[in-house]
C-alpha positions in Angstrom: 28.8 -13.2 -26.8 28.9 -14.8 -23.3 27.4 -12.7 -20.5 29.3 -12.5 -17.2 27.7 -12.9 -13.8 28.8 -10.0 -11.7 26.9 -10.8 -8.5 24.9 -13.7 -7.2 22.7 -13.7 -4.2 20.7 -16.6 -2.8 17.4 -15.1 -1.8 16.0 -18.4 -0.6 18.8 -21.0 -0.3 18.3 -24.0 -2.6 15.2 -22.4 -4.1 15.5 -18.8 -5.4 18.5 -16.7 -6.5 19.3 -13.3 -7.9 21.9 -12.6 -10.6 23.3 -9.3 -11.7 24.6 -9.6 -15.2 27.0 -7.5 -17.2 24.7 -6.6 -20.1 25.1 -2.9 -21.1 23.3 -3.2 -24.5 20.3 -4.7 -22.9 20.3 -2.4 -19.9 20.4 0.6 -22.2 17.0 -0.1 -23.8 15.2 -2.5 -21.3 12.0 -1.2 -19.8 9.6 -2.6 -17.1 7.8 -5.7 -18.5 10.6 -6.8 -20.8 12.3 -10.2 -20.6 15.4 -12.0 -21.8 16.0 -15.4 -23.3 18.9 -17.4 -21.8 20.9 -20.5 -22.8 23.3 -21.5 -20.1 25.6 -23.5 -22.4 25.7 -25.2 -25.8 23.7 -28.1 -24.6 21.1 -26.0 -22.8 17.6 -25.1 -23.8 16.4 -21.6 -24.4 14.2 -20.2 -21.6 12.8 -16.8 -20.6 13.2 -14.8 -17.4 11.7 -11.4 -16.8 14.1 -8.5 -16.1 13.8 -7.6 -12.4 15.8 -4.4 -12.6 18.3 -2.5 -14.7 21.1 -0.1 -14.1 21.9 1.8 -17.3 24.8 3.7 -15.7 26.6 0.5 -14.8 25.3 -1.5 -17.7 23.7 -4.3 -15.7 20.4 -6.2 -15.6 19.1 -8.2 -12.7 17.2 -11.5 -13.0 15.6 -13.7 -10.4 14.7 -17.3 -10.9 13.1 -20.2 -9.1 15.2 -23.4 -9.2 12.5 -25.7 -10.7 13.7 -27.5 -13.7 16.9 -28.6 -15.4 17.7 -25.3 -17.0 17.3 -23.2 -13.8 19.4 -25.9 -12.0 22.2 -25.3 -14.6 21.9 -21.6 -14.0 22.1 -22.1 -10.2 25.3 -24.2 -10.6 27.0 -21.0 -11.9 28.9 -18.6 -9.7 30.1 -15.0 -9.7 32.6 -14.6 -12.5 31.1 -17.4 -14.6 29.4 -16.7 -17.9 26.0 -17.5 -19.4 26.5 -18.5 -23.0 23.5 -16.6 -24.5 21.4 -13.7 -23.1 19.1 -12.2 -25.7 16.9 -9.2 -25.1 15.1 -7.1 -24.3 12.1 -8.9 -25.6 8.3 -8.6 -25.4 6.2 -5.5 -25.0 7.1 -3.1 -22.2 4.6 -2.3 -19.5 2.2 0.5 -20.5 2.8 3.0 -17.7 0.6 6.1 -17.5 1.1 9.0 -15.2 -2.0 9.4 -12.9 -2.8 12.7 -11.1 -3.3 12.6 -7.4 -5.1 11.2 -5.6 -5.0 8.3 -8.0 -2.8 5.4 -6.9 -1.5 2.2 -8.4 -1.5 -1.2 -6.6 1.3 -3.6 -7.7 0.8 -7.2 -6.5 3.4 -9.8 -6.4 3.6 -13.4 -5.4 6.5 -15.9 -5.5 9.3 -15.0 -7.9 6.7 -12.8 -9.7 7.6 -10.2 -7.0 10.9 -9.6 -8.9 9.2 -8.8 -12.1 6.6 -6.7 -10.2 9.5 -4.8 -8.6 10.6 -3.4 -12.0 7.0 -2.4 -12.9 6.5 -0.7 -9.6 9.7 1.1 -10.0 8.6 2.3 -13.5 5.3 3.7 -12.0 7.3 5.4 -9.3 9.6 7.0 -11.8 6.5 8.2 -13.7 5.4 10.0 -10.6 2.7 7.7 -9.5 1.7 6.8 -5.9 2.6 3.1 -5.6 1.2 0.6 -3.2 3.1 -2.7 -3.2 1.3 -5.8 -2.0 3.5 -8.9 -1.5 2.7 -12.2 -0.1 4.3 -15.6 0.8 3.7 -18.6 2.9 6.1 -17.3 5.6 8.5 -14.5 6.3 11.6 -16.4 5.2 10.0 -16.8 1.7 9.2 -13.1 1.2 11.2 -11.5 -1.7 12.2 -7.9 -2.5 10.6 -6.4 0.7 13.6 -4.2 1.3 14.0 -3.2 -2.4 10.4 -2.2 -2.8 10.5 -0.2 0.4 13.2 2.1 -1.1 10.8 3.7 -3.5 7.2 2.5 -3.0 4.9 4.8 -1.0 3.5 1.8 0.9 4.5 -1.8 1.1 1.8 -4.1 2.4 2.8 -7.7 3.5 0.7 -10.8 4.0 1.9 -14.3 5.1 -0.1 -17.5 5.3 1.2 -18.2 8.9 1.2 -14.6 10.1 5.0 -14.5 10.6 5.2 -11.1 8.8 2.6 -8.5 8.0 -1.1 -9.6 8.0 -2.0 -13.2 8.4 -3.8 -14.2 5.2 -3.3 -14.1 1.4 -2.2 -11.2 -0.8 -5.7 -10.7 -2.2 -6.8 -9.8 1.3 -4.5 -6.8 1.2 -5.9 -5.7 -2.2 -9.5 -6.2 -1.1 -8.9 -4.1 2.0 -7.5 -1.2 0.0 -10.2 -1.4 -2.6 -12.8 -1.3 0.1 -11.3 1.7 1.9 -10.4 3.8 -1.2 -11.5 2.0 -4.3 -12.2 5.3 -6.2 -8.6 6.4 -5.9 -7.1 3.2 -7.3 -6.4 3.8 -11.0 -4.9 0.4 -11.8 -3.9 -2.9 -10.3 -0.9 -4.9 -11.7 -0.5 -8.5 -10.6 2.6 -10.7 -11.3 3.0 -14.2 -9.9 1.4 -17.6 -9.8 -1.6 -18.0 -12.2 -4.1 -18.8 -9.3 -3.0 -15.6 -7.6 -3.3 -13.5 -10.7 -6.8 -15.0 -11.5 -7.9 -14.3 -7.9 -6.8 -10.7 -8.2 -8.5 -10.2 -11.5 -11.7 -11.8 -10.2 -11.6 -9.5 -7.2 -11.0 -6.2 -9.1 -13.6 -7.0 -11.7 -16.3 -6.5 -9.1 -14.8 -3.1 -8.3 -14.4 -2.1 -12.0 -10.7 -1.5 -11.4 -8.5 -1.9 -14.5 -6.1 -4.8 -14.0 -3.0 -6.0 -15.8 -1.5 -9.5 -15.4 1.8 -10.8 -16.6 1.7 -14.3 -18.3 5.5 -14.9 -18.6 5.2 -18.4 -17.2 3.7 -19.6 -20.4 6.6 -18.7 -22.6 9.0 -21.3 -24.1 10.6 -20.0 -27.3 10.1 -16.3 -26.5 10.1 -15.2 -30.2 6.7 -16.2 -31.4 7.9 -19.3 -33.4 6.9 -22.2 -31.3 3.3 -21.2 -30.5 3.5 -22.8 -27.0 2.5 -19.6 -25.3 -0.9 -19.1 -27.0 -3.5 -17.6 -24.7 -7.0 -16.4 -25.4 -7.6 -12.7 -24.4 -10.9 -11.1 -25.1 -11.9 -14.1 -27.4 -8.8 -13.6 -29.5 -5.7 -15.8 -29.6 -2.6 -14.0 -28.5 1.1 -15.1 -28.2 2.4 -14.2 -24.8 5.9 -13.5 -25.9 5.2 -11.1 -28.8 1.8 -9.7 -27.9 2.5 -9.6 -24.2 3.5 -10.8 -21.7 1.1 -8.4 -20.1 -2.7 -8.4 -20.8 -6.0 -7.2 -19.4 -6.6 -9.6 -16.6 -10.4 -9.2 -17.0 -10.2 -10.6 -20.5 -7.8 -13.5 -20.0 -9.2 -17.1 -20.3 -7.6 -18.4 -17.1 -9.2 -21.9 -17.5 -7.4 -22.4 -20.8 -4.3 -20.8 -19.4 -4.2 -23.3 -16.5 -4.6 -26.2 -18.9 -1.8 -25.0 -21.2 0.6 -24.7 -18.2 0.4 -28.5 -17.8 1.2 -29.3 -21.4 4.9 -29.8 -21.0 5.1 -31.7 -17.7 6.3 -34.9 -19.4 9.1 -33.1 -21.2 10.1 -31.3 -18.0 10.3 -34.6 -16.2 12.6 -36.0 -18.8 14.8 -32.9 -18.6 15.2 -33.2 -14.9 16.7 -36.7 -15.5 19.9 -34.9 -16.5 19.3 -35.5 -20.2 20.8 -32.7 -22.2 19.0 -30.8 -25.0 19.5 -32.7 -28.3 17.9 -30.1 -30.6 21.2 -29.0 -32.1 22.3 -32.6 -32.6 19.1 -33.3 -34.6 19.6 -30.2 -36.6 23.2 -31.3 -37.5 21.9 -34.7 -38.5 19.5 -33.1 -40.9 22.2 -30.9 -42.5 24.4 -34.0 -43.0 21.5 -35.8 -44.8 
């Protein structure tokens, strides 16, 4: 059943947008960490996006996407009132959220569009009664996402920008290091969502402090249901599928070198897709049935 776009907001014009979708069944059961699989139209490919927020009362879910490849460009071409052909979810394993007694605190780190997924996780920790410190970073102030939204419920929102146009001049790991140096014993967990280099840097940093760290590897997913095997990742020496075993894992156990290598596996196919060539998977399936 097609899913209607109720609201669309361009967070960074030409680059990042937010959609509020009419999806009451998904909103009713979705939890922080869950994702959905979308197919824009009958010729589109399936692709995953993490749920950035839910509103059970109004039956809506929020997704945020970076306009990067053919599929996200197709999504960007839609407007309020238009429909997405398929939205399947919630999928994946929900974030494991514990309630920590004071003075224990949780640091939620976000970079790029990962801030949107981190927003849902931070909100979950807040609703569980935890003291939440949000750390967000970007190259400049105009590229910061969800600052206002996080400020509505987080106990602290720390900001860093590469050029110093907002918050502290530097990178987001500087914020995490500063807090760990000042009160490392009170930090019960660090959650990082965003570009792989950022998540690895956070995990490398927190390892030295012995602070439990969770990372979200949603960028690896293709099929989203465990069938294609494209999202394989080694965690603690064991092979895991990001879509069905994750997307969140212990950041201190992830083989980031392998992860970075796998992220480049589909660059050729992505380049072909950007040439406006439509997905031919269903055509090939129909040909086989005719044979």
